[in-house]
PyMOL commands that place a pseudoatom at each C-alpha (Angstrom):
pseudoatom trace, name=CA, resn=MET, resi=1, chain=A, elem=C, hetatm=0, pos=[-3.698, -9.915, -17.495]
pseudoatom trace, name=CA, resn=ILE, resi=2, chain=A, elem=C, hetatm=0, pos=[-3.410, -7.702, -14.412]
pseudoatom trace, name=CA, resn=HIS, resi=3, chain=A, elem=C, hetatm=0, pos=[-6.043, -5.150, -13.444]
pseudoatom trace, name=CA, resn=ASN, resi=4, chain=A, elem=C, hetatm=0, pos=[-7.168, -3.457, -10.247]
pseudoatom trace, name=CA, resn=LYS, resi=5, chain=A, elem=C, hetatm=0, pos=[-10.177, -1.991, -8.484]
pseudoatom trace, name=CA, resn=PHE, resi=6, chain=A, elem=C, hetatm=0, pos=[-10.616, 0.235, -5.442]
pseudoatom trace, name=CA, resn=TYR, resi=7, chain=A, elem=C, hetatm=0, pos=[-13.476, -0.526, -3.086]
pseudoatom trace, name=CA, resn=ARG, resi=8, chain=A, elem=C, hetatm=0, pos=[-14.738, 2.018, -0.574]
pseudoatom trace, name=CA, resn=HIS, resi=9, chain=A, elem=C, hetatm=0, pos=[-15.222, 1.093, 3.063]
pseudoatom trace, name=CA, resn=ASP, resi=10, chain=A, elem=C, hetatm=0, pos=[-18.929, 0.447, 2.572]
pseudoatom trace, name=CA, resn=ASP, resi=11, chain=A, elem=C, hetatm=0, pos=[-18.604, -1.760, -0.520]
pseudoatom trace, name=CA, resn=LYS, resi=12, chain=A, elem=C, hetatm=0, pos=[-19.504, -5.307, 0.449]
pseudoatom trace, name=CA, resn=ASN, resi=13, chain=A, elem=C, hetatm=0, pos=[-17.165, -7.186, -1.855]
pseudoatom trace, name=CA, resn=GLN, resi=14, chain=A, elem=C, hetatm=0, pos=[-16.444, -10.901, -1.699]
pseudoatom trace, name=CA, resn=ASP, resi=15, chain=A, elem=C, hetatm=0, pos=[-12.909, -10.480, -3.093]
pseudoatom trace, name=CA, resn=VAL, resi=16, chain=A, elem=C, hetatm=0, pos=[-11.994, -8.035, -0.300]
pseudoatom trace, name=CA, resn=ASN, resi=17, chain=A, elem=C, hetatm=0, pos=[-13.386, -10.445, 2.294]
pseudoatom trace, name=CA, resn=LEU, resi=18, chain=A, elem=C, hetatm=0, pos=[-11.628, -13.426, 0.713]
pseudoatom trace, name=CA, resn=LEU, resi=19, chain=A, elem=C, hetatm=0, pos=[-8.226, -11.687, 0.733]
pseudoatom trace, name=CA, resn=ARG, resi=20, chain=A, elem=C, hetatm=0, pos=[-8.826, -10.165, 4.163]
pseudoatom trace, name=CA, resn=ASN, resi=21, chain=A, elem=C, hetatm=0, pos=[-9.362, -13.662, 5.578]
pseudoatom trace, name=CA, resn=ARG, resi=22, chain=A, elem=C, hetatm=0, pos=[-6.387, -15.077, 3.675]
pseudoatom trace, name=CA, resn=PHE, resi=23, chain=A, elem=C, hetatm=0, pos=[-4.048, -12.337, 4.935]
pseudoatom trace, name=CA, resn=LYS, resi=24, chain=A, elem=C, hetatm=0, pos=[-5.338, -11.949, 8.521]
pseudoatom trace, name=CA, resn=GLU, resi=25, chain=A, elem=C, hetatm=0, pos=[-1.894, -11.427, 10.029]
pseudoatom trace, name=CA, resn=GLU, resi=26, chain=A, elem=C, hetatm=0, pos=[-1.007, -8.592, 7.663]
pseudoatom trace, name=CA, resn=PHE, resi=27, chain=A, elem=C, hetatm=0, pos=[-4.185, -6.668, 8.486]
pseudoatom trace, name=CA, resn=LEU, resi=28, chain=A, elem=C, hetatm=0, pos=[-4.301, -6.907, 12.284]
pseudoatom trace, name=CA, resn=ASN, resi=29, chain=A, elem=C, hetatm=0, pos=[-3.993, -3.119, 12.611]
pseudoatom trace, name=CA, resn=ALA, resi=30, chain=A, elem=C, hetatm=0, pos=[-6.592, -2.339, 9.969]
pseudoatom trace, name=CA, resn=ASP, resi=31, chain=A, elem=C, hetatm=0, pos=[-9.870, -0.823, 11.115]
pseudoatom trace, name=CA, resn=PHE, resi=32, chain=A, elem=C, hetatm=0, pos=[-12.401, -2.265, 8.689]
pseudoatom trace, name=CA, resn=ARG, resi=33, chain=A, elem=C, hetatm=0, pos=[-15.108, -0.027, 10.177]
pseudoatom trace, name=CA, resn=ASN, resi=34, chain=A, elem=C, hetatm=0, pos=[-13.163, 3.112, 9.225]
pseudoatom trace, name=CA, resn=ASN, resi=35, chain=A, elem=C, hetatm=0, pos=[-15.483, 5.233, 7.066]
pseudoatom trace, name=CA, resn=PHE, resi=36, chain=A, elem=C, hetatm=0, pos=[-12.540, 6.943, 5.377]
pseudoatom trace, name=CA, resn=SER, resi=37, chain=A, elem=C, hetatm=0, pos=[-10.759, 4.020, 3.803]
pseudoatom trace, name=CA, resn=TYR, resi=38, chain=A, elem=C, hetatm=0, pos=[-10.146, 2.258, 0.521]
pseudoatom trace, name=CA, resn=ASN, resi=39, chain=A, elem=C, hetatm=0, pos=[-9.392, -1.378, -0.236]
pseudoatom trace, name=CA, resn=LEU, resi=40, chain=A, elem=C, hetatm=0, pos=[-7.315, -2.032, -3.333]
pseudoatom trace, name=CA, resn=VAL, resi=41, chain=A, elem=C, hetatm=0, pos=[-7.719, -5.421, -4.974]
pseudoatom trace, name=CA, resn=ILE, resi=42, chain=A, elem=C, hetatm=0, pos=[-5.380, -6.405, -7.786]
pseudoatom trace, name=CA, resn=TYR, resi=43, chain=A, elem=C, hetatm=0, pos=[-6.443, -9.235, -10.040]
pseudoatom trace, name=CA, resn=GLU, resi=44, chain=A, elem=C, hetatm=0, pos=[-4.222, -11.550, -12.062]
pseudoatom trace, name=CA, resn=ASP, resi=45, chain=A, elem=C, hetatm=0, pos=[-6.150, -13.405, -14.764]
pseudoatom trace, name=CA, resn=ASN, resi=46, chain=A, elem=C, hetatm=0, pos=[-9.376, -12.321, -12.997]
pseudoatom trace, name=CA, resn=LYS, resi=47, chain=A, elem=C, hetatm=0, pos=[-8.272, -13.953, -9.731]
pseudoatom trace, name=CA, resn=PRO, resi=48, chain=A, elem=C, hetatm=0, pos=[-7.847, -11.654, -6.683]
pseudoatom trace, name=CA, resn=VAL, resi=49, chain=A, elem=C, hetatm=0, pos=[-4.173, -11.886, -5.664]
pseudoatom trace, name=CA, resn=CYS, resi=50, chain=A, elem=C, hetatm=0, pos=[-3.402, -8.662, -3.772]
pseudoatom trace, name=CA, resn=LEU, resi=51, chain=A, elem=C, hetatm=0, pos=[-5.078, -6.593, -1.071]
pseudoatom trace, name=CA, resn=GLY, resi=52, chain=A, elem=C, hetatm=0, pos=[-3.867, -3.162, -0.050]
pseudoatom trace, name=CA, resn=ARG, resi=53, chain=A, elem=C, hetatm=0, pos=[-5.613, -0.900, 2.450]
pseudoatom trace, name=CA, resn=LEU, resi=54, chain=A, elem=C, hetatm=0, pos=[-5.453, 2.872, 2.771]
pseudoatom trace, name=CA, resn=GLU, resi=55, chain=A, elem=C, hetatm=0, pos=[-7.062, 4.543, 5.804]
pseudoatom trace, name=CA, resn=LEU, resi=56, chain=A, elem=C, hetatm=0, pos=[-7.460, 8.118, 6.946]
pseudoatom trace, name=CA, resn=LYS, resi=57, chain=A, elem=C, hetatm=0, pos=[-6.313, 8.239, 10.585]
pseudoatom trace, name=CA, resn=SER, resi=58, chain=A, elem=C, hetatm=0, pos=[-6.151, 11.482, 12.548]
pseudoatom trace, name=CA, resn=GLY, resi=59, chain=A, elem=C, hetatm=0, pos=[-6.158, 13.413, 9.279]
pseudoatom trace, name=CA, resn=LEU, resi=60, chain=A, elem=C, hetatm=0, pos=[-3.311, 11.374, 7.764]
pseudoatom trace, name=CA, resn=PHE, resi=61, chain=A, elem=C, hetatm=0, pos=[-3.452, 8.763, 5.005]
pseudoatom trace, name=CA, resn=VAL, resi=62, chain=A, elem=C, hetatm=0, pos=[-1.834, 5.513, 6.125]
pseudoatom trace, name=CA, resn=ILE, resi=63, chain=A, elem=C, hetatm=0, pos=[-1.176, 2.293, 4.224]
pseudoatom trace, name=CA, resn=VAL, resi=64, chain=A, elem=C, hetatm=0, pos=[-2.198, -0.162, 6.941]
pseudoatom trace, name=CA, resn=GLY, resi=65, chain=A, elem=C, hetatm=0, pos=[-1.751, -3.379, 5.027]
pseudoatom trace, name=CA, resn=LEU, resi=66, chain=A, elem=C, hetatm=0, pos=[-0.422, -4.780, 1.789]
pseudoatom trace, name=CA, resn=SER, resi=67, chain=A, elem=C, hetatm=0, pos=[-0.215, -8.436, 0.921]
pseudoatom trace, name=CA, resn=VAL, resi=68, chain=A, elem=C, hetatm=0, pos=[0.221, -10.400, -2.293]
pseudoatom trace, name=CA, resn=ASP, resi=69, chain=A, elem=C, hetatm=0, pos=[-0.284, -14.075, -3.095]
pseudoatom trace, name=CA, resn=GLU, resi=70, chain=A, elem=C, hetatm=0, pos=[2.901, -15.764, -4.158]
pseudoatom trace, name=CA, resn=SER, resi=71, chain=A, elem=C, hetatm=0, pos=[2.886, -15.729, -7.933]
pseudoatom trace, name=CA, resn=GLN, resi=72, chain=A, elem=C, hetatm=0, pos=[5.368, -15.338, -10.724]
pseudoatom trace, name=CA, resn=GLN, resi=73, chain=A, elem=C, hetatm=0, pos=[4.637, -11.619, -10.742]
pseudoatom trace, name=CA, resn=ALA, resi=74, chain=A, elem=C, hetatm=0, pos=[4.339, -11.005, -6.967]
pseudoatom trace, name=CA, resn=ASP, resi=75, chain=A, elem=C, hetatm=0, pos=[7.093, -8.352, -6.901]
pseudoatom trace, name=CA, resn=LYS, resi=76, chain=A, elem=C, hetatm=0, pos=[5.586, -6.450, -9.825]
pseudoatom trace, name=CA, resn=ILE, resi=77, chain=A, elem=C, hetatm=0, pos=[2.123, -6.615, -8.283]
pseudoatom trace, name=CA, resn=LYS, resi=78, chain=A, elem=C, hetatm=0, pos=[3.379, -5.337, -4.926]
pseudoatom trace, name=CA, resn=ASP, resi=79, chain=A, elem=C, hetatm=0, pos=[5.198, -2.505, -6.711]
pseudoatom trace, name=CA, resn=LEU, resi=80, chain=A, elem=C, hetatm=0, pos=[2.003, -1.620, -8.586]
pseudoatom trace, name=CA, resn=ALA, resi=81, chain=A, elem=C, hetatm=0, pos=[-0.034, -1.728, -5.368]
pseudoatom trace, name=CA, resn=VAL, resi=82, chain=A, elem=C, hetatm=0, pos=[2.207, 0.798, -3.590]
pseudoatom trace, name=CA, resn=ARG, resi=83, chain=A, elem=C, hetatm=0, pos=[2.041, 3.148, -6.570]
pseudoatom trace, name=CA, resn=LEU, resi=84, chain=A, elem=C, hetatm=0, pos=[-1.755, 2.875, -6.744]
pseudoatom trace, name=CA, resn=LEU, resi=85, chain=A, elem=C, hetatm=0, pos=[-2.218, 3.444, -2.999]
pseudoatom trace, name=CA, resn=VAL, resi=86, chain=A, elem=C, hetatm=0, pos=[0.025, 6.521, -2.986]
pseudoatom trace, name=CA, resn=ARG, resi=87, chain=A, elem=C, hetatm=0, pos=[-1.737, 7.851, -6.088]
pseudoatom trace, name=CA, resn=LYS, resi=88, chain=A, elem=C, hetatm=0, pos=[-5.143, 7.302, -4.429]
pseudoatom trace, name=CA, resn=ALA, resi=89, chain=A, elem=C, hetatm=0, pos=[-4.049, 9.289, -1.376]
pseudoatom trace, name=CA, resn=ALA, resi=90, chain=A, elem=C, hetatm=0, pos=[-2.808, 12.113, -3.626]
pseudoatom trace, name=CA, resn=ASP, resi=91, chain=A, elem=C, hetatm=0, pos=[-6.068, 12.066, -5.589]
pseudoatom trace, name=CA, resn=CYS, resi=92, chain=A, elem=C, hetatm=0, pos=[-7.900, 12.514, -2.269]
pseudoatom trace, name=CA, resn=GLY, resi=93, chain=A, elem=C, hetatm=0, pos=[-5.832, 15.623, -1.524]
pseudoatom trace, name=CA, resn=ALA, resi=94, chain=A, elem=C, hetatm=0, pos=[-3.140, 14.154, 0.711]
pseudoatom trace, name=CA, resn=GLN, resi=95, chain=A, elem=C, hetatm=0, pos=[0.227, 15.901, 0.838]
pseudoatom trace, name=CA, resn=GLY, resi=96, chain=A, elem=C, hetatm=0, pos=[1.829, 12.545, 1.517]
pseudoatom trace, name=CA, resn=VAL, resi=97, chain=A, elem=C, hetatm=0, pos=[1.204, 9.080, 2.862]
pseudoatom trace, name=CA, resn=TYR, resi=98, chain=A, elem=C, hetatm=0, pos=[2.441, 7.007, 5.790]
pseudoatom trace, name=CA, resn=VAL, resi=99, chain=A, elem=C, hetatm=0, pos=[3.076, 3.280, 5.872]
pseudoatom trace, name=CA, resn=ASN, resi=100, chain=A, elem=C, hetatm=0, pos=[3.254, 1.084, 8.972]
pseudoatom trace, name=CA, resn=LEU, resi=101, chain=A, elem=C, hetatm=0, pos=[5.896, -1.611, 8.781]
pseudoatom trace, name=CA, resn=SER, resi=102, chain=A, elem=C, hetatm=0, pos=[5.088, -4.426, 11.170]
pseudoatom trace, name=CA, resn=ASP, resi=103, chain=A, elem=C, hetatm=0, pos=[7.572, -6.429, 9.085]
pseudoatom trace, name=CA, resn=ASN, resi=104, chain=A, elem=C, hetatm=0, pos=[10.554, -4.135, 9.556]
pseudoatom trace, name=CA, resn=THR, resi=105, chain=A, elem=C, hetatm=0, pos=[13.124, -6.362, 7.880]
pseudoatom trace, name=CA, resn=GLU, resi=106, chain=A, elem=C, hetatm=0, pos=[15.842, -4.683, 5.857]
pseudoatom trace, name=CA, resn=MET, resi=107, chain=A, elem=C, hetatm=0, pos=[14.295, -5.991, 2.642]
pseudoatom trace, name=CA, resn=THR, resi=108, chain=A, elem=C, hetatm=0, pos=[10.879, -4.456, 3.446]
pseudoatom trace, name=CA, resn=ILE, resi=109, chain=A, elem=C, hetatm=0, pos=[12.393, -1.149, 4.542]
pseudoatom trace, name=CA, resn=ASP, resi=110, chain=A, elem=C, hetatm=0, pos=[14.510, -0.978, 1.371]
pseudoatom trace, name=CA, resn=PHE, resi=111, chain=A, elem=C, hetatm=0, pos=[11.430, -1.758, -0.735]
pseudoatom trace, name=CA, resn=TYR, resi=112, chain=A, elem=C, hetatm=0, pos=[9.541, 1.254, 0.645]
pseudoatom trace, name=CA, resn=LYS, resi=113, chain=A, elem=C, hetatm=0, pos=[12.623, 3.471, 0.554]
pseudoatom trace, name=CA, resn=SER, resi=114, chain=A, elem=C, hetatm=0, pos=[12.840, 2.782, -3.192]
pseudoatom trace, name=CA, resn=PHE, resi=115, chain=A, elem=C, hetatm=0, pos=[9.549, 4.720, -3.474]
pseudoatom trace, name=CA, resn=GLY, resi=116, chain=A, elem=C, hetatm=0, pos=[10.907, 7.661, -1.503]
pseudoatom trace, name=CA, resn=PHE, resi=117, chain=A, elem=C, hetatm=0, pos=[9.545, 6.689, 1.922]
pseudoatom trace, name=CA, resn=GLN, resi=118, chain=A, elem=C, hetatm=0, pos=[11.625, 7.896, 4.874]
pseudoatom trace, name=CA, resn=LEU, resi=119, chain=A, elem=C, hetatm=0, pos=[11.436, 7.150, 8.594]
pseudoatom trace, name=CA, resn=ALA, resi=120, chain=A, elem=C, hetatm=0, pos=[8.765, 9.399, 10.109]
pseudoatom trace, name=CA, resn=ASN, resi=121, chain=A, elem=C, hetatm=0, pos=[8.219, 10.882, 13.539]
pseudoatom trace, name=CA, resn=LYS, resi=122, chain=A, elem=C, hetatm=0, pos=[4.622, 9.643, 13.674]
pseudoatom trace, name=CA, resn=ASN, resi=123, chain=A, elem=C, hetatm=0, pos=[4.170, 6.173, 15.107]
pseudoatom trace, name=CA, resn=PHE, resi=124, chain=A, elem=C, hetatm=0, pos=[0.956, 4.175, 14.765]
pseudoatom trace, name=CA, resn=HIS, resi=125, chain=A, elem=C, hetatm=0, pos=[0.503, 0.985, 16.797]
pseudoatom trace, name=CA, resn=GLU, resi=126, chain=A, elem=C, hetatm=0, pos=[4.156, 1.111, 17.940]
pseudoatom trace, name=CA, resn=GLU, resi=127, chain=A, elem=C, hetatm=0, pos=[5.498, -0.029, 14.586]
pseudoatom trace, name=CA, resn=PHE, resi=128, chain=A, elem=C, hetatm=0, pos=[8.072, 1.466, 12.318]
pseudoatom trace, name=CA, resn=THR, resi=129, chain=A, elem=C, hetatm=0, pos=[6.340, 4.209, 10.352]
pseudoatom trace, name=CA, resn=TYR, resi=130, chain=A, elem=C, hetatm=0, pos=[7.641, 5.668, 7.102]
pseudoatom trace, name=CA, resn=TYR, resi=131, chain=A, elem=C, hetatm=0, pos=[6.412, 8.724, 5.197]
pseudoatom trace, name=CA, resn=ARG, resi=132, chain=A, elem=C, hetatm=0, pos=[6.461, 9.729, 1.557]
pseudoatom trace, name=CA, resn=HIS, resi=133, chain=A, elem=C, hetatm=0, pos=[5.710, 13.319, 0.555]
pseudoatom trace, name=CA, resn=GLY, resi=134, chain=A, elem=C, hetatm=0, pos=[3.834, 13.955, -2.657]
pseudoatom trace, name=CA, resn=ASP, resi=135, chain=A, elem=C, hetatm=0, pos=[2.408, 11.865, -5.426]
pseudoatom trace, name=CA, resn=ILE, resi=136, chain=A, elem=C, hetatm=0, pos=[4.090, 8.993, -7.212]
pseudoatom trace, name=CA, resn=SER, resi=137, chain=A, elem=C, hetatm=0, pos=[5.466, 9.744, -10.620]
pseudoatom trace, name=CA, resn=GLY, resi=138, chain=A, elem=C, hetatm=0, pos=[7.922, 8.037, -12.915]
pseudoatom trace, name=CA, resn=ASP, resi=139, chain=A, elem=C, hetatm=0, pos=[10.820, 8.989, -10.641]
pseudoatom trace, name=CA, resn=CYS, resi=140, chain=A, elem=C, hetatm=0, pos=[9.702, 7.137, -7.518]
pseudoatom trace, name=CA, resn=ASN, resi=141, chain=A, elem=C, hetatm=0, pos=[12.304, 4.398, -7.868]
pseudoatom trace, name=CA, resn=GLN, resi=142, chain=A, elem=C, hetatm=0, pos=[15.564, 6.148, -7.012]
pseudoatom trace, name=CA, resn=GLU, resi=143, chain=A, elem=C, hetatm=0, pos=[17.725, 3.364, -8.455]
pseudoatom trace, name=CA, resn=GLN, resi=144, chain=A, elem=C, hetatm=0, pos=[16.080, 3.826, -11.856]
pseudoatom trace, name=CA, resn=VAL, resi=145, chain=A, elem=C, hetatm=0, pos=[16.515, 7.601, -11.634]
pseudoatom trace, name=CA, resn=ASN, resi=146, chain=A, elem=C, hetatm=0, pos=[20.217, 7.233, -10.898]
pseudoatom trace, name=CA, resn=GLU, resi=147, chain=A, elem=C, hetatm=0, pos=[20.639, 4.816, -13.822]
pseudoatom trace, name=CA, resn=LYS, resi=148, chain=A, elem=C, hetatm=0, pos=[18.892, 7.241, -16.196]
pseudoatom trace, name=CA, resn=LYS, resi=149, chain=A, elem=C, hetatm=0, pos=[21.213, 10.083, -15.136]
pseudoatom trace, name=CA, resn=ARG, resi=150, chain=A, elem=C, hetatm=0, pos=[24.308, 8.082, -16.086]
for i in range(1, 150): cmd.bond("trace and resi %d" % i, "trace and resi %d" % (i + 1))
show_as sticks, trace
zoom trace
């Protein structure tokens, strides 16, 4: 069974620390002292398998890290994590959300584009930065929308 929990910046949680240490490379640009941040932990069979981080930087919500243990459902969990992080930003009043892509491979870029992210003018830490306006709804995966229209 898959479930999730958001932890605020000041929550001292062993699962966040465990995943943060496991995925050090993916979170090099994260500021874990940022008072305006959320850590998303997704659990599979009560085991922490995914860490996503959302930070408020210069008045903008930014996904600064997302990593998933390799599992049979890794793609589904990563998909769920993006949706939850975008929804959290919208729930906090954000008009949209940015994502930094230190891994700017075509596969990663296409993954975020499937949620409606587009190349942005803002650049954090000299990485590729993409932006998505608005909340996530059932139409965030453009391929699925196009299939439904047919």
